[in-house]
C-alpha positions as CSV (number, residue, x, y, z in Angstrom):
1,M,6.2,13.5,-7.9
2,N,2.7,13.0,-6.6
3,R,1.1,14.0,-3.3
4,N,1.5,10.6,-1.6
5,S,5.2,10.4,-2.5
6,L,5.9,13.8,-1.1
7,K,4.0,13.4,2.1
8,I,5.6,10.0,2.7
9,L,9.0,11.6,2.3
10,A,7.9,14.4,4.8
11,A,6.7,11.7,7.2
12,V,10.0,9.9,7.0
13,F,11.9,13.2,7.5
14,M,9.8,14.0,10.5
15,L,10.3,10.6,12.0
16,L,14.1,10.8,11.6
17,D,14.0,14.3,13.2
18,H,12.2,13.0,16.2
19,V,14.4,9.9,16.5
20,G,17.4,12.2,16.4
21,L,15.9,14.6,19.0
22,F,14.6,12.0,21.6
23,F,17.0,9.1,21.2
24,F,20.3,10.5,20.0
25,D,20.6,13.8,22.0
26,G,19.7,16.0,19.0
27,F,22.0,14.2,16.5
28,W,22.4,16.9,13.9
29,P,22.4,14.9,10.6
30,L,18.9,13.5,11.5
31,R,17.7,16.9,12.7
32,L,19.0,18.4,9.5
33,L,16.9,16.0,7.4
34,G,14.0,16.8,9.7
35,R,14.0,20.5,8.6
36,L,12.5,19.3,5.3
37,A,9.3,18.0,6.8
38,F,7.5,21.1,8.0
39,P,7.5,23.0,4.7
40,I,6.2,20.0,2.8
41,F,3.3,19.4,5.3
42,A,2.6,23.2,5.3
43,F,2.3,23.2,1.5
44,F,-0.2,20.3,1.6
45,I,-2.2,22.0,4.3
46,A,-2.6,25.0,1.9
47,E,-3.4,22.6,-0.9
48,G,-5.9,20.7,1.2
49,L,-7.7,23.9,2.1
50,R,-7.7,25.0,-1.5
51,H,-9.3,21.8,-2.8
52,T,-11.4,20.4,0.1
53,H,-15.1,19.9,-0.5
54,S,-15.9,20.8,3.0
55,R,-13.8,23.4,4.8
56,K,-15.7,22.8,8.0
57,K,-14.9,19.1,8.0
58,Y,-11.3,19.8,7.1
59,V,-10.8,22.2,10.0
60,L,-12.7,19.9,12.5
61,T,-10.5,16.9,11.5
62,L,-7.4,18.9,12.0
63,L,-8.6,20.2,15.3
64,L,-9.5,16.6,16.5
65,F,-6.0,15.3,15.6
66,A,-4.4,18.4,17.1
67,V,-6.0,17.7,20.4
68,I,-5.2,14.0,20.3
69,S,-1.6,14.7,19.4
70,Q,-1.2,17.3,22.1
71,V,-1.1,14.6,24.8
72,P,2.1,12.7,23.7
73,Y,3.6,15.9,22.4
74,A,3.3,17.6,25.8
75,F,4.8,14.7,27.6
76,L,7.7,14.4,25.2
77,H,8.6,18.1,25.1
78,K,7.9,18.6,28.8
79,I,6.8,22.2,28.0
80,H,3.4,23.9,27.7
81,N,3.4,24.7,24.0
82,F,1.2,23.6,21.2
83,N,2.0,21.1,18.4
84,I,2.3,21.8,14.8
85,L,-1.4,21.1,13.9
86,F,-2.4,24.1,16.0
87,T,0.0,26.2,14.0
88,F,-1.8,25.0,10.8
89,L,-5.2,25.8,12.4
90,L,-4.1,29.3,13.3
91,A,-2.8,29.9,9.8
92,I,-6.2,28.7,8.3
93,F,-8.0,31.0,10.7
94,C,-5.9,33.9,9.4
95,I,-6.6,32.9,5.8
96,F,-10.4,32.9,6.6
97,L,-10.1,36.4,8.1
98,I,-8.3,37.7,5.0
99,E,-10.7,36.0,2.5
100,N,-13.7,37.5,4.3
101,Y,-12.1,40.8,5.1
102,K,-14.6,43.0,3.2
103,K,-17.5,41.5,5.1
104,H,-16.2,42.5,8.5
105,E,-13.3,44.9,7.9
106,I,-12.8,46.3,11.4
107,I,-13.4,43.0,13.3
108,N,-11.2,41.1,10.9
109,L,-8.4,43.7,11.0
110,I,-8.4,43.8,14.8
111,S,-8.4,40.0,14.9
112,L,-5.4,39.8,12.5
113,L,-3.5,42.4,14.5
114,L,-4.3,40.6,17.8
115,I,-3.1,37.3,16.3
116,G,0.1,38.9,14.9
117,S,0.8,40.6,18.2
118,F,0.3,37.3,20.1
119,L,2.7,35.5,17.8
120,I,5.3,38.1,18.0
121,C,5.1,38.2,21.8
122,A,5.0,34.4,22.1
123,E,8.0,33.9,19.7
124,P,10.7,33.8,22.4
125,F,8.8,31.2,24.4
126,A,8.0,28.9,21.4
127,V,4.4,28.7,22.5
128,I,3.3,27.9,18.9
129,D,5.4,25.4,17.0
130,Y,7.4,27.3,14.3
131,G,5.7,30.5,15.5
132,I,4.8,33.4,13.3
133,F,6.9,32.2,10.4
134,G,5.2,28.8,10.4
135,V,1.8,30.6,10.2
136,L,3.1,32.9,7.4
137,L,4.5,30.0,5.4
138,V,1.1,28.3,5.2
139,M,-0.5,31.6,4.2
140,V,2.2,32.2,1.4
141,F,1.6,28.7,0.1
142,Y,-2.1,29.3,0.0
143,F,-2.3,32.7,-1.5
144,F,0.6,32.4,-4.0
145,G,0.2,28.7,-4.8
146,G,-2.1,26.9,-7.2
147,K,-1.2,28.8,-10.3
148,N,1.2,27.5,-13.0
149,D,2.1,30.7,-14.9
150,R,5.7,31.8,-14.7
151,K,5.1,35.0,-12.7
152,S,2.9,33.3,-10.1
153,R,5.5,30.5,-9.6
154,A,8.3,33.0,-9.3
155,M,6.4,34.9,-6.6
156,F,5.5,31.6,-4.9
157,F,9.1,30.5,-4.5
158,T,10.5,33.9,-3.8
159,F,8.1,34.6,-0.9
160,S,8.3,31.0,0.4
161,A,12.1,31.1,0.4
162,S,12.1,34.5,2.1
163,V,9.9,33.1,5.0
164,L,12.0,30.0,5.4
165,Y,15.2,32.1,5.4
166,L,13.9,34.4,8.0
167,M,12.8,31.4,10.1
168,G,16.3,30.0,9.9
169,I,17.9,33.3,10.9
170,K,15.4,33.6,13.8
171,D,16.5,30.2,15.1
172,Y,20.2,31.1,14.7
173,I,19.7,34.3,16.7
174,F,17.6,32.6,19.4
175,S,20.2,29.9,19.7
176,G,22.7,32.5,20.7
177,F,24.4,32.4,17.3
178,E,25.4,28.8,17.8
179,P,26.2,26.9,14.5
180,Y,23.5,24.3,15.5
181,G,21.0,27.1,15.1
182,L,21.6,27.3,11.4
183,L,20.1,23.9,10.8
184,Q,16.7,25.4,10.0
185,L,18.1,27.1,6.9
186,F,18.3,23.6,5.3
187,S,14.5,23.8,5.1
188,L,15.0,25.9,1.9
189,V,15.9,22.6,0.2
190,S,12.3,21.5,0.7
191,L,11.2,23.9,-2.0
192,C,13.2,21.9,-4.5
193,L,11.0,18.8,-3.6
194,I,7.8,20.9,-3.7
195,A,8.8,22.1,-7.2
196,L,8.7,18.4,-8.3
197,Y,5.0,18.1,-7.3
198,N,2.9,17.2,-10.3
199,G,-0.5,17.9,-8.8
200,E,-1.6,14.3,-8.8
201,K,-2.8,12.4,-5.7
202,G,-1.3,9.0,-6.3
203,K,-2.8,5.6,-6.7
204,H,-3.9,5.0,-3.1
205,N,-6.0,7.1,-0.7
206,L,-3.6,7.7,2.2
207,K,-5.5,10.6,3.7
208,W,-6.2,9.0,7.1
209,F,-2.7,7.4,7.3
210,F,-1.1,10.9,7.4
211,Y,-3.6,12.1,10.0
212,I,-3.0,9.1,12.2
213,F,0.7,9.0,11.7
214,Y,1.5,12.2,13.6
215,P,-0.1,11.3,17.0
216,L,0.8,7.6,16.5
217,H,4.5,8.1,16.0
218,L,4.6,10.5,18.9
219,T,2.9,8.0,21.2
220,I,5.3,5.2,20.2
221,I,8.3,7.4,20.8
222,L,6.8,8.4,24.2
223,I,6.3,4.7,25.2
224,I,9.8,3.8,24.2
225,T,11.3,6.7,26.1
226,L,9.3,5.7,29.2
227,I,10.6,2.1,28.9
228,L,14.2,3.2,28.4
């Protein structure tokens, strides 16, 4: 399965998730399918960072769409937390700190500790979408992905599954041990889809479609909710 096919699937899963959340009072079958979206997008954020020709342009593009998306996101959720693109940006920043650790050991170590402390303290308030485990998942995809030997792939899927499992257990605990809180564990199935990735882009260049889709679908949902 090529990149375009997987990302279109993730976009559909995300749309179904938000339709279930905002129009059908959290209808659990749609929200269940929605659990597959985030890991797939997180995987391609790591892939994009690994293969981009300009990291600066890549980060600035993500930042631009994160800011644009924040407006409909904030109105829809009615809370002061940050959308998923900011989670991806924070993960990328942590990756940069680790990659350049030897150049500025003390500063980078302090920065990583501060970010980790912030994420842990902010976890109960959902300030960062998907929180510390969302950041960790992108980092796992980046540092353990991109290699096709058996040992590397085993480590990739083992660590990825561990982060997704802990994310699901965290949601279950934070939900007060309600069965609905177990939905996040279904995100483990996304690893089966990621395993089908063949490393190819696909026939068409849909790069900007996926950037635009996130704020656009949030804006459309917001407009519909205001009309209704």
